[in-house]
N, C-alpha and C positions, 0 to 999 in steps of 0.2 A: 455505418456511425462508429465502428470500430474496426481498430488496425487488423489485420489478418496478420496473424506470424508466417513471414516467408518459409519459415522451417516445420509448421506444423504437420502439413502432409509428409514429408520428409524422416519426421520425427514417430510419426503412428509408423510406418512403416517397415524403419529398424527395430521399434520395437517389438510388431511382430512378427521380423525375421529371426527375431533373438531370445526367443521365448523359452527355449533350452538353453538353461548355463549347462557349464561345464561340471561335472560332478567331481568335487574333491577328491585327493589323491593326495598322496606323500608327496611333500614337498623335494622340489628339485632343486640343489644346490645353486642360484644364481650367480657365484662367483666361482669362477674353474681357474687354482692359481698353480698347477703341476705343469711338471714337465711334459707330460705326454699332452695334456688340452694346448700348452703352446708349441706342440709341433704340427698338430690338429691345424691352429691357427694359420699356420705357414704357409700347411698345402690349401686347406682353403684358400688363400690371399690367390692363389693362381685362377684361379676356378670362378672366383669373382669378375675378374677381368675381360670371361667370354661370355657370361651369363649371368641373370641374377638369381641369387640364391633364395628362393623362397620357404626354407628352413633351415633357421641358421643358430644352434645352439649359443647360449650367452657367452658375449665376452670376456676378457681378463677385464677388471677396473685397474692393473698396473698402471697401464699409458694415461690414465684420465689424468687430465692437467687442468689446476685453476686459470681458466682465461679468460677473457671476456668474451660474451654469447652476446648475439644482436636477435633481438627480436622482429621477426619479418626482413632479417636484415638492416634492421634500421634503430630500434632503441638499444641504449647499451644498458646493458647488467653485468654483474658479476657471479660466478658459483662458490659459495660461501665454502671457506673450508672445511665446516663443520658439515655441511648436506653431504655426506657419502651416499655414497650410490648404493642401493638395495637391489636391483637387478637389470642389468643390463643384455640388450640385445642387437640385432638385425629385423626389421619389417619395411614393407614398403609403403611408402606415401605417394598420393599422389602417381602412383606408377614409377619410382623413383628407390631405390636403398639407400637406406636411413640407416644411423648408428643413432640407439635410442636409448634415454638412460632414465631412470625413474629412479627420485629420492622422497625424502619425507614431505618434500614441500612443491616438486612440480614436475614436470615430465618433460625432459628435453628432447631434441632429435636433430640429428645432425647430416649433414647431405654424404654420402661417399664416394669416393674418384675412384675407379679402377684400377690405379695406377699409384695410389697412396693404403698404405696400410691405417686403419677405422685408431683412432685415436693418438694419431702420429703426430706429438708439440711441433715438429717443422711445418705445419702446413697451416696457414688461417684457415680457422672454421668459422663459419659465419652458423650458428645455432638457434631454432628456435626453439619455444615453450610455452607452457600452460602451466598456470598454477592448479594447484590440488585445490585450492579454499574456493576454485571457480567450476570444478567439476564437480559434478551434482550425480553421476550414475556412467556405467562400465556392463557392458555386453557383450556377448560372445556373437560374432558375426559368422550367417550359414546362407549358405544357395540352396534351395529347396527348389524339387518342379513344382510346377501346379497343384493344388488342392494338398501338397505335402505340408503338415501340420507339426511334424517331427523330422528330428534327424537332419541329413544336410550334408554337405559336403564344409568343412570347415573353412572359413576363411581368413578368419584374425580373431582382433577384438576391435569393438568401437567404444571410444571416451566420447561422453556428451558433458560440454560443459557453456557454460555464461559467456556471454560476449557484454560490454557495457556501450552506449553510442548516448552521449549523456545522460538523463535520467532515464532513458530507453534499456529494458533486458532482451536480450536475443539470446536463445540456443545456439549449439552448433557442435559439430561434430568432427570426431578426430579418428580417420579409420588405419591402423592399424593390420596390416595383412599379412599372413605367416601362416601356412600351413603347417605345421609341427602343431601337431595338439598338448604333447608335454610342457613346448614352449610356452604356449600362449595361456596352457593351465598357471603357471607359475606366477606369469606378470597379471592373469584375471584374479588371483587369490591374493597377492597383493596388494592391488588396487582397492580390490573390496577391503580388505580392513584397514586401509589409511581414510578410507573413505568414512568406515563406521566411527572414526575419531571425531569426527565433529560432532560432540553431542548435541549442538546447539539447533542443529535440525532435526525437523520434526518426524516421526516415524508414524505416529496414527493420529488424524485426525477426524473430527465433527464439523463434517458441510452442510451447511444449510441453502437449498437453493429457493427463491423465487419465481414460478415459474411462468410467471403474469407481470415480471414485470418486462419495462420498456419494450415493446412490440413482442412479448414471449419470447424474446431472446436469450435468456440467462440459462435455459436446461443446454442449449445448446451451444453456447458458450462454455460451460462445464465440461461436456460430452466430446466435444471437437477439439479445444482446445487446454484444457488442463490436466483432464485423465490422463493423456498419453502422457505427459509428464511426470505427474507423480507417479505414475508405475516404471517408468524409467529410474525416478528416485525411490525404487521400494518402499510408498507411501501410501499405507492403510487406509484408506478414504471410508470415513459411515455415511452414507448419505440419508438426507432426509428431505423431500421436497415437500414446500409447503402448501397444506391447503388453504389457508386463510389468514385473517390478520390478527395475529397473538398466538400463531401454532410453535414459532420458533421459539420464544416465551414460553410455554405449556413446558415443550419438549428442558428446557434450559433449564426448567426448577428441577423436575422432576429425574433428567438420569444423572450415570453416573459419568462424571468427569476426569477422577483419578486416570481412567485406562488412555485417556486423551493428553495427546502434547500440544495441541491447539484446535482451535477453533476458527471455521472457512464460514464467509458469506459472500452469495453469488447472488448480486442484487443491485438496486440501487439504494439511495439516501435510506428512502423509508425502514427498509429492509436492514440494512447497515444498523439503524440506530435500533430498530428492533432486537438483533442479539447481542450490541452492546449492554445497553440496558439489560436485558433477560443475565448475560455475565458478571455485572455488578450487582446485581439485585441477589443471584444467587450466591456472590462472595460475600453480601451481607448477610443474607439467611445461615453461610455457613459458620460465621464471626461472630454469630446469635445476637446479632445488630435490629434496632427496631427501626423499618422503616418509619412509621407513623409519629415519629419523635427528630428534634432536629440533633445530627446525629453525625460523626465526621467518620466516615466511608473507608473502607480500605479495601485495596487493591485486588484486582479481579487475578483468578487463578490460573488462566490460561491467557495467552497470545489472542488476538484478533485478526483474522487474515481477510481484506477487501477484496473482490473479485469484482471490479466494476463494470454492472450489467444494470444501468439506467440511464436516466435523461438526462440528468447532470453531475452525476457520481462527484460529490463535494469533497467527502472525504479520503473516495480511493485518490482524486487528482491530487489534495494537500499533502498526504503520506508519498505518491511514489510520485507527482510531477506529471503525470498524465494520466488520461483514459485509456490503459493499453491490460489487456486480460492478462496477454503473456508476459509483461512487465511482473505485474501483482502477480502470476502463479509463482515466477522464480524468484522473486523476494519470499514467499513461504517455504521452498523448496532450500533455500540454501540459508536460512534461517535467521534473516536480519531481520531485528528489532529494534523500534522506538516507540518509546515510552509520551505520551500526549496527555495533555491536560483534558478534565469529563468535569461538565457542567452539572448540579443537581437542580433540580426545580420542583419548589414546594409550595404548600399552599396552605394556610393555617397550621403550619406543624405536620402537616402529613404530605410526604414525599410521591410526587404526583411522576418524576422517572427522571433516568439522567440520559444525558446528551451534550454535544457538542456545540451546537448553535441555535437563536430563538432570534424569529421577528414578529414584532408586532406593531398594529397598525394597516399600512400599504401592504406589507407582506402575507400578514396573518390570512387579512380580509381576503389576496387575490388568493391565496391555495383556499381557501373554504369555496369561494364560486368553486376554483377549478374543481375541488372534489365532489360539488353538485352536479354538474357534469358529464363524469367520467363514461357517458355514451358517448362522446368523442374521443378523436384519438389523443393519446398524449399531449403532445405538439400542440395539434389545434388547441385545443383546450387550456392550456395554461398561453397561449398565445391569446387567446380568448378571452379569458381570466384577465389579464393584465392590461388589455385596450378599455375595458369594460369598467375597471376599478381607475383608469386614466379620468377615463369621461367620467365618471361619480366619486372624483377624489374629493375626501371630505378626511378633515384632523380628528384625531384622537384629545381627548380631555385628559391628561392626566397626574397625578402624582406621584413624583419618583424620586429616591434617593437613592445615593451606592458612597461602597466603601474606597474609595481613591489605593492606591498601589502606593504605598511609604516611600518614599526615596531613601536608600540606605547610603552609607558611608562606601563601601566596596564596591557596591552596583553590580555586582555581580548575579549569573543568574538565579544561584544556587541560594544567595541571601532574597534574592525574590523572591525564590519557593517556600521559604522558610518564612517569611513575611505573608506569602499568602496563606499558608496554614497555619498561622496563628490568627490569622485577621476569619479563615473559617468558624472560627467561633465563637463569632462575634454577637455581640447580647443589644439591645433596644440601649444601653445603658453606655455605650461606645461613642464619647463623644466625635468621633473623627466621621460622622459620618455626613455628606454632601447633602442637600434636597435641591430641588427646583420641582417646577411643573406649570404648565401651560397645555397650548396645543402644540402636537406632532403630528406627522404626516404618518414617520416608521422610526421605530427603535430596534435595533439589532444590540443584539448582545455573543459574542464569538470566542471561544476560547482554541479556536483554529483559524490557521487563514482563509479558510472556504474558498483554495481556488477551482476554479469553472471554466469551461471555452466560455463563456459569459462575460469572466471578471478573470484575467488571464493572470493579475498582479495579486485577487484576493479580494474578496466582501470586506476581509479585516486585513492590509497588508502590513498593520505594523504588528501584529501575535503573531507569535512563534505556535509551534508544535507543545512546547513542554515550557512554556517561560513563565508557569505559574502563575497568570492573570490574563481576564478577560479583556475584549476590546467594547467601548459599550460607544456605539454609533450614534446621535440624534439627527435627525430632520425636520428642524420646528415646520411651524405653520410656513407657509411661502403661494405662491403662484403655481399654477399647473405647469407651465414653460419652464419657470425655473427650477422644481422636480424632476421636470422630464433630461431636461440639461444633467444635474446630477446623477442619474440613473443611467444615461448615454456614459457617462465618464467611465464606468467599472469597464468598459469594454475598449478601453484605450491606453495609452500611457500615462495621460493627465490624471492629474493629482483631482480624486473624486471629492474630496472633503475641502476644497477650497471654494468654498461656496459661505455669504455671511450665516444661513438658514442653521448650518452643518458644524455642530459641536462633537469631538471626540475625546474619551477617558480610557485609561487604563486603570482597573478594577479588579477589585476583588469577588466583590457583592454589589448583587443592587434588588432591590424591593420597587414595582410597579402596582402602582394601585391606579385603577381609570376610572375616574367619574362621571363617565358618558353612559347615560343611563337609556339610551338609546340601542340601535345597532342599525348599519348601514343597507338601507334595502338593497334587493337587484335590481327593481324598478325604481327609473328616477324621470318622472315630467317633464318636460321638452322647455317647462319654465326654468324650472330650479337647473336645467343643462346648459342655458343660454345666457346666464348671469356673467358675472365680471370674474370669472375664476379664473378665467385667462393672464389678465395681469395683475390684481390684486389678491391679496392673501386669501386664502379660503377660511370662511368661517362655518363653524359647525353648529348647528342649531339641533335640541334636542326635544322640539315643541313638536308634536304632533306625529313624532314618533312611536311606536311599543317599546316595551321594555325588554330589556334581556337580563338574564343573571350569569351569562357565561361569557367569557371571549376570544376568540379563534386564536392561538399562535401559532407559528408556524415552527417548528421544533425538526432541524435536521430533518425537511422535506413532508414532514409528517403531521398533520393536524391533530391539534392537540387543544380542548375546550377546556377554559381554565377561570373559576370562579375569583373574583374578587381580586385580590393584592397576590402576587407572586412576588417568592421569595429566589434568586438564582445564586449561586455560590459554584465557585472554581474548586476544584481538587487538584493539587498537581500532582501527574503522572501517574491518576487512579487506574489509567488501562495502557495496553501497552497492545503496539499494530505491530505486525510482519510489516517492514517498508524500513526506509534511511532518511534519514533529516535533509533536507533539502537544503540548497544554499539561503544563504541570506540575500533578502530583496533589497537592489539598488538604492542606498538611500537616497542617492541622486536625482531619483524620480521625484520622491516625496518634497513637496514645498510646502505644503502646511504649516505655519507657526506655532497653530497649538498643538500638533501632535506632541 
């Protein structure tokens, strides 16, 4: 189900081999400019042609020139004049001697030819480098015998850094071999000091793991794929394995969050929604806001990291571009942050919860049926619920009103967020509300694109993570065949909204009031099933059905039974996630004129 990180085994091995770091001693001067040092270099030059040096003191920086360097011999870059060397020396990289230079921004290495002087400006140089902003760990490398846990022969130091391929992040290693303890100590101390300068990177995290998440793999994913990387990055993680639904919410309401730099959730969308709700609810409590009244919420104090370990992982997919535990962990380690919009769901003036997306109608009923059959495997019960709800498809009779996002003269994202913030304080006296009513098969309200493997363009491809608005998608009453065509479009590049029964709106607030007095039954007679619903619109009738006082909502993959009217508002950039903003969706794929 998950992509196994190719470097996980080697990362764990490298970490176990380098548990014993060098003790700090008095630093050795990294640059020698005396005449005696220069004579020693000339003498050492003759030795390098016959054998490779395993322990060489730092070289002079006098001969360092501002030349064009090449990353892996291809991409051009320049060495800035003000990027002065901090320390310089000779290390073996892949069994070849290299001239290695450390500056405040990168580590650069150049192959040494036996017949040339290192740093000779008359010889063309092919340099490779790694940016320090991509390095997340440095450890000493030792050779130990079987069973030996401490000590061992020093081999050099290892740098752990991030490689990017599209939206995918992978960890990689740079081994700098040198047997000199003093030499490695200077480099180790300088690298440690430089890495501590990245203040945005977390050092202490509160981690929640849902052990029963999709196929019970969440705890294994965390221990095998995430923990070794956290240790390499010197991150202290306080782990809580949740025991029941609501456990993470209870912990977040009571624990002291001041000692943490972030919160991490390992699980599916339901677990992420609970932790996000707990973080935001805790922020309102600390700010003295009354959740049982209409209020303007304050931002969460800590960022949230999402390690995907569920069945769909919509939130992780939307903020990382893929379901990949290693990518998510590296975003957390590197301190990448992305602000996202969040919705609040209220009923009769009382806050029910915070969330990112909601579905009413087909989406809510399907989830409710799947939850009633949790004895089935996750994939099987979802498929069973969808097939059965399609077979018994019926519309919901609803009254709907929404507050459109007002067009601005500048058309900027900041202006849209301002409008959304102002509209969040809407009242019934506001005359800009638009209303509609009728029969709807499904109603979706989403503040994020909601990417997933079944909808690579997103369930709401026309919204963004932080544009201060929600996508309102209305699927009106139609035939079962046409509705199935609409659902299939989500898994293709075709526009899923180019149907006459589908409407889309960009809104900042929604009020939905169901008028249906009954509820969908799990069992439908054969006479009802063999009607004309395949070719004609599906007509709902409340005659002969039992009454229900609550209605199922699918909020971030979690079932919420909401009574009567539900009021949904969007709050711009209310929560910060560890991740990056994805590239804009190709607008050429969107052909619907109603967008």
